[in-house]
C-alpha positions in Angstrom: 100.8 38.3 111.6 102.3 36.4 114.5 103.8 38.0 117.5 107.3 36.7 116.5 107.4 38.8 113.4 108.9 42.2 113.7 106.7 45.2 112.8 108.0 47.8 110.4 108.3 51.3 112.0 105.1 52.4 110.1 103.2 49.4 111.3 104.3 50.0 114.9 103.3 53.7 114.7 99.9 52.8 113.3 99.4 50.1 115.9 100.4 52.6 118.7 98.1 55.2 117.2 95.2 52.8 116.9 95.7 51.6 120.5 95.6 55.2 121.7 92.4 55.8 119.8 90.8 52.6 121.0 91.7 53.5 124.6 90.4 57.0 124.2 87.0 56.1 122.6 86.3 52.8 124.3 83.0 53.0 126.2 83.4 52.7 129.9 81.0 50.0 131.1 80.2 50.7 134.8 77.2 48.3 135.2 76.3 44.8 134.1 73.1 43.7 132.5 71.3 43.6 135.9 72.5 47.1 136.8 75.1 46.0 139.3 78.3 48.1 139.4 81.4 46.5 137.8 84.6 47.0 139.7 87.1 46.0 136.9 88.6 48.7 134.8 89.1 48.3 131.0 92.5 46.9 130.0 94.9 49.7 129.0 97.8 48.9 126.8 100.9 50.4 128.3 103.5 51.9 125.9 106.8 52.9 127.2 107.9 56.6 126.7 110.6 55.4 124.3 108.1 53.4 122.2 105.6 56.3 122.2 108.3 58.8 121.1 109.6 56.4 118.5 106.1 55.9 117.1 105.4 59.6 117.1 108.6 60.3 115.2 107.7 57.5 112.7 104.2 59.0 112.3 105.7 62.4 111.7 107.9 61.0 109.0 105.0 59.2 107.4 103.2 62.6 107.4 106.1 64.4 105.8 107.3 61.8 103.4 104.7 62.5 100.7 105.9 66.1 100.5 109.6 65.2 101.1 110.3 61.7 99.9 114.0 61.9 100.7 113.3 61.9 104.4 113.1 58.1 104.5 116.7 58.0 103.4 117.8 60.5 106.1 115.8 59.1 109.0 116.3 55.4 108.8 114.8 53.2 111.6 118.1 53.2 113.5 118.3 57.0 113.3 114.7 57.3 114.5 115.3 54.9 117.4 118.5 56.9 118.3 116.5 60.2 118.3 113.7 58.6 120.3 116.1 57.3 122.9 117.9 60.6 123.3 114.6 62.5 123.4 113.2 60.1 126.0 116.3 60.6 128.2 115.8 64.4 128.1 112.0 64.0 128.6 112.7 61.9 131.8 115.4 64.3 133.0 113.2 67.4 132.6 110.0 65.7 133.9 108.2 66.2 130.6 105.3 64.0 129.5 104.8 64.3 125.7 102.2 61.4 126.0 99.7 63.7 127.7 99.3 65.6 124.5 98.2 62.4 122.6 94.5 63.0 122.3 92.1 61.2 120.0 92.0 64.3 117.8 95.8 64.4 117.5 95.9 60.7 116.7 93.2 61.2 114.1 95.3 63.9 112.5 98.4 61.7 112.6 96.6 58.9 110.9 94.5 60.9 108.4 97.0 63.5 107.3 99.6 61.3 105.5 97.2 59.9 102.9 95.5 63.3 102.6 98.8 65.0 101.8 99.7 62.2 99.4 96.3 62.5 97.6 96.8 66.3 97.3 100.2 65.9 95.9 99.1 63.2 93.4 96.2 65.5 92.5 98.5 68.4 91.7 100.7 66.1 89.6 97.6 64.7 87.8 96.3 68.2 87.0 99.7 69.3 85.7 99.9 66.2 83.5 96.4 66.9 82.1 97.3 70.5 81.4 100.5 69.5 79.7 98.6 67.0 77.6 96.0 69.5 76.6 98.6 72.2 75.8 99.9 69.9 73.0 96.4 69.5 71.5 95.2 72.1 68.9 92.6 74.5 70.3 89.2 73.8 68.6 88.4 77.5 68.6 91.4 78.3 66.3 90.6 75.5 63.8 88.6 76.8 60.9 85.2 75.2 60.4 84.6 73.4 57.1 84.0 75.9 54.3 85.6 78.6 56.4 89.1 79.8 55.7 89.9 81.1 59.1 91.0 84.8 59.3 91.9 85.1 55.7 
């Protein structure tokens, strides 16, 4: 993907989450091969409060959409950006910093929970379909064996 292509909200949220994880778990190299101290710090990708809030909202929607598919219709990208902009204004006015709560563990949960919820819901549907299919089959215990006339 080139830099001129626009990312979908889901892609932007995943990229932001991945960058946060990368920054959190990247090893800090303090010495070179000869044991000399290294003065440079690792490069940190800066994300604006608006981008962070927008990405967090999109990740929340991705988490909830498997359980409530109608949310995508309610929270369009324009609506999400409007909410993120309004929340960011309040965050700045009140001196909040929601970004300080973005730990690697929270990022893992945000990335891992959507497919896990989806898998659970699909599993529930699958089991219900199997049970319905099996409910329409005759029960082998009630079928009389050859030469046997059942309960007569």
